[in-house]
N, C-alpha and C positions, 0 to 999 in steps of 0.2 A: 290441789296445790297449784299456785301460779307458776308459769314457766320462768326460768331464770334467764336474765339478760345475757346475750352472747358478748364476748369480749370484742372490743373494737381496737385494732392495732393503731398505733400512732401513724400519722400521715402528714403530708405537706399541703397547705392551702396557699393559693396565690391571690394577692391583691394587685390588680392591674391599674396602673395610673397612666392613661394614654393621652396623646395629643388628640384633641377633638376639633372637627370642623363643623361649624354651624351651617347646616344645609337648607336649601329652599324647597326641594322636591324629594319625593320618596326614592326616586331612582338614584339620587346623590348619596343615599345612605351607604352604598356599597363601599365607598372609600373608608369610612370610619369602621365598618364591619370587617373589612379585609385587614386593616391595621391591627385591630384587637385580636383577630384570629391568629395573626402572625406572632403577636406578643404571647399568646397562650402557647403556641408551638414552641417558642423560645423557652418559656418557663418550665413547661413539662419536660423538655429535653435537658435543660440545664440542671434541674433538681431531680435527677433520676434515682438517686440512691434511696431516698425515702419518698416513694411515689406521690405525685400530686393527685389529689382526689377532689379538690374543691377550688373553684375560681370565682372571684367577686369582681364585677365591673362597675364603673361609676354611673351616676345618674346622667341621663341625656347623652350617653356615649354614642348613640346612633344618630340622633338628629340635632342635638344642640337646642338652644332656646335663646330668645331675645328678651332683654329686660328694659326698664323705662329709658326714655330718650329716643333719639333718632332710630335706634335699632329695635324698638319695642315690637314684639310680635303680638298680633291680635289673633282671634280664633281662626280666621281663614288661613293665615300664614302657617299655623301649626297643622290645620286640617289638610293642607297640601302635602304634608310629609308624614301623616299618621300611618301606622301599620296595623295589621290584624295579627292576633296571637292565638293559635299558631299561624304561621305564614312563611314566606320564603326567607325572611330574615332570621327567624328563630330556627328554621331548618338548617341554615348555614352554620349556626352555632351548634345545632344538634349533631351535625356531621363530626365536628371536632370532639364533642362529648362522647360520641360513640367510638371514635378512634382511640381515645385514651381512657375511657371508663370514668368520665368526670361528671361532677355536678357543677353546672355553670349558672351563676346568679347574674342575670342581666337586668340592669337597673334603669329606672326612670325613662322608660320607653313611652313615647306618645302613641297611645293605642285608641282605636275606635272600636266600640262595642256594638254588636248588632242590636242589642236591647236599647241602646241610647245613641242613635246614629248622628245626633246633631252636635256632638262635642267630643273632646278627647280626655282620656284619663292618663295620669302619670302612673305607669304600671311597672312593677318588678315581677319577673318570672324566673323560676328555677327549672332548668333542663336537667333531666337525669341521664345516667350512663347509656340508656337505650335511645336517647335523642328525643324523648317525649317531655312534655310540660308536666311537671309533678306538683307545681304550686304557682299560683298567681295572686298578686296582692296589689290593691289600688291605694296609692298614697292617701293618707287620712288628713294629716296636718299640712295642707297647702297654705303657705302664708298669703294672707289677703293682699299685702302690699306688693307682691312680686309674682305670685303664682296664678296662672290663668287656667291651668287644668282643672278638671272637675274632681272634687273629693266625693266619696260615697255619702258624706254628710250633707253635701249640697242638694241632693235629691234623695234624702235618707229613706223616706217612706217607700218610694218606688224601687230603690236599690235593694232594700231588704226583701221586698216582694219578689224581685226577679233574680237577684244574685244570692241573697241570704243575709240575715241580720244577726245570727248568733255570733258570739265573740270568736268562735273558731272559723266562721266564714269571713269576718272582717279582718282578723289578724291571724291568718293561718300558719300552722307549723306542720311540717312534714317529717315523719319518722323514717329515717333512711339507715342503710348500713354504715354510714359515717357519722351518725348522730342526728339529733332533732334540729332541723334547719328552719329558720324563719327569717324574715326580712322587713326592714323599714327603710324609708327614703328621706334623706336630707333633713328637712325641718322636723320630721317626725321625732328626731332624737333630741330636740331642744327642750322638750318637756318629758316627764316620766311616763306618761300614760300608755303610749304605743308599746314601748319596750316592756312595760309591766304586763300588758295584755299578752304579749308574746311569752313572757315568763310564766304567766298563769297557764298558758297552753303548753308549757313544757320545753320551751326552746333551750337549746344548748349552744348553738352558734347563731348570733344575729349577724346576718350579712347585710351591710349598710352602705348602699350606693349613695353618693352625694355629689352635688355640684356646688361646693361651698366656696363662696367668694371671699377675697381678702377683706373687702369692706365689712364683712360680718365677723371678722376676727379669727382667721385661720392660723395666724402666726402669733408668736409672743410679741408683746406682753399679754394680750388678751387671750387669744386662742381658745375661745369657747368651744370650738369643734372638738378639741382634745379633752378639756376637763369635763364637759357634759357627757361625752361618750364614755369616759372612764367611769363616771357615776352610773351610767346605764348598765355597763357590764358588771360592775360591783354589786349593784342593787339586785340584779337578777341572777348573779352567780353563773354567768355565761361568757363565752368568747364573744368578742365584737370585732368584726373585720370591716374597717371603713375605707372606702375607695373614693378618691376625688380625681378630677382632671389634672393632668400634668401641665399642658398648655392648651390654648384655644386659638383657632383661626377664624376670625370674624372681624369685619371691617369696623365695627363699633366697639370692640372690646380690646383692652390691653391683653397682650399674650399671656400674662400671668393673672388673668382675671380670677381663675380658680387655681391657686398656686400649690397644687400638690398637697403635701402633708397627710397622705394616706397612712394608715397604721393598722396594727394588730394588737388587741388588748385581751388579756386573759380573764378568767372567771373571778379573779380577785380585784380586778381593776388595774392591774399592772400592765404597763406598756411593754410589749415584747419586741416590736419592730416599728420603725417610723421612717418615712421618706420626707424630710423637712425641706423640700425644695420644689420649685415650679419646673418640672421636667418630666419627660417620660421615664417610667421605671416599672419594674415588676418586683414586688416584695414577696418573699417566701417565708412562711412561718410554720413551725411544727404544731400540730394539733393533737392533744392527748385527751380524748373523751373520757377514758377510764379515770384519769386524775381528777377531772371535773366531777365525775360521779362520786368518787370517794370524798372529795371536798364537800359535797352537798350532804353527806351522811353525818357530818359533825354539827353540833349545836352551836359551838363557839363562832360568833360573827356570822351566823346564818341569817341571811336577810329575808328569808321566807318563813321560817318557823316562828319568828318573833313578830310577825305581821299581825296587827290588831286593827281590824277594819271598821268596827262599829262607829268609832268617833269621827269618821271622815265622810259619812254618807251625804251630809248637807252640801258639801262642795259640789257634788255632781247631781243633786236633785233638780236643780233649776239650770236650764241651758245658759251658757255664756255667749259663745258665737252661735247664732240661731241656725237651726237645721232647715232643710228644704227651701233654701232661697234661690236655687237654680233648678227648678223641676224640669221634666221633659218639655221641650219646646222653648225653653228659656235658658240657654247655656250662658255662662259668663263670656262676654264679648270683648271686654277690655279691662285693664288693670284698674282704671278709675271707677268702673262700675262695681268691681268686686270689693275694692277697699272702702267704698262708700258705706258698706254694711257695718263697718267698724264704728260708725257714728252711733248706731244703736247700742253697740257693746260698751262704748265709752259712757253713754247715758246711764246704762244699767250699773256699771262698776262704780261710777261716782255717786249715783243716787243711793245705792246700798251702803255707801260709806267705806267701801273697801279701799278706794283710791281717794286721796285728798288733793284737791286742785292746787295749783301754784297760787301764790299771793296775788290778790286782785281779781281772781276768777271765782265764779260760783260753779257748782257742779254741772249745772245745765249749760255752761258756756263751752265746755270742752269739745263737744261734738261739732260746734260751730268753727272751732279752730281747724279741725280736719277738713271741714267743708271749704273753708277759705283756702287752705293749702292746695286742695284738689283743683279748685277753680283757677288759682294762680298758675299751677303747673300746666293746666290745659291751655290757658291763654298764652303762655309763653313757650309752648312746644315741648315741655318737659314730660307731659303725659298726653297720650292720645285720648280724644273724646270717644264716647261709646258710639 
């Protein structure tokens, strides 16, 4: 007979929405790290009656990042501030985790891997109550138009050989005394696949660091950050804790570049807490894993027991964004180089008839529009050349 699951008592989770400084060197990270640790100290002390056991931090909270324009960061800029995990930065967080018995989800860290030393990965990691790394995840859906980090998909063959290619390697979930924890990063939540993979692996809490900009619709009336993540939580019947920057210090950014709006969503897709403003804050929310597990025992509105997969296989049989385009020795060096790959994607989507071109254009014209836009942006200083 199988062992019965032990009861998990309700507890508090913190979603930290800090002020972030975009740094230039690794040694400058300490300012951001010290601030985040102090915010954790605050939250753990303030919400003492139902103890805090989980903390979620936003993407790029350590180093920040530069986007197109005068402040665009190229690969060298980010390599000047990469970390290794484990390392002194994770150890500082580990000390706080040990002090309070926490799981800390650290998001969107620019990491250099010894297996692939010519590039950086956008890495989430989870520290356990003993201060050790219990999970590490490399961001999968890095948007080509803005993200310069390496996705496992960019060197997929070699990544699978050296790190692992099973769905549990690519989208890991760790079974802990506070529930099954998984994580995804920022753009990963814009489409269903990453959260679905986490759901397949049994996730009960998706810890979701982001650096979501207002230009992408963080606030009403668009607010795709909220409505897509509510769908991700609903579809996988799991909690979703989304953390964004409160403010940013960078000479080329408005202070409210990523204007808060961190939240906690329950396993039905209902918003439990929300911080709808561009300012530092610490959100606390009660987590009840036993209620989630009881919810999953019902058939009514159960988004997994009714899943019928056979009719969808053709969507994934043929690649859309091509894999292995940045193999070892050829890391993505600028945004213009990376976004250029989308010309091939446009050609394919229009050639197969999935997309219909605007009036006056043939399917084969669309990739040329992107090529012209890239060239104009480079000529006028809007994008850096490779």
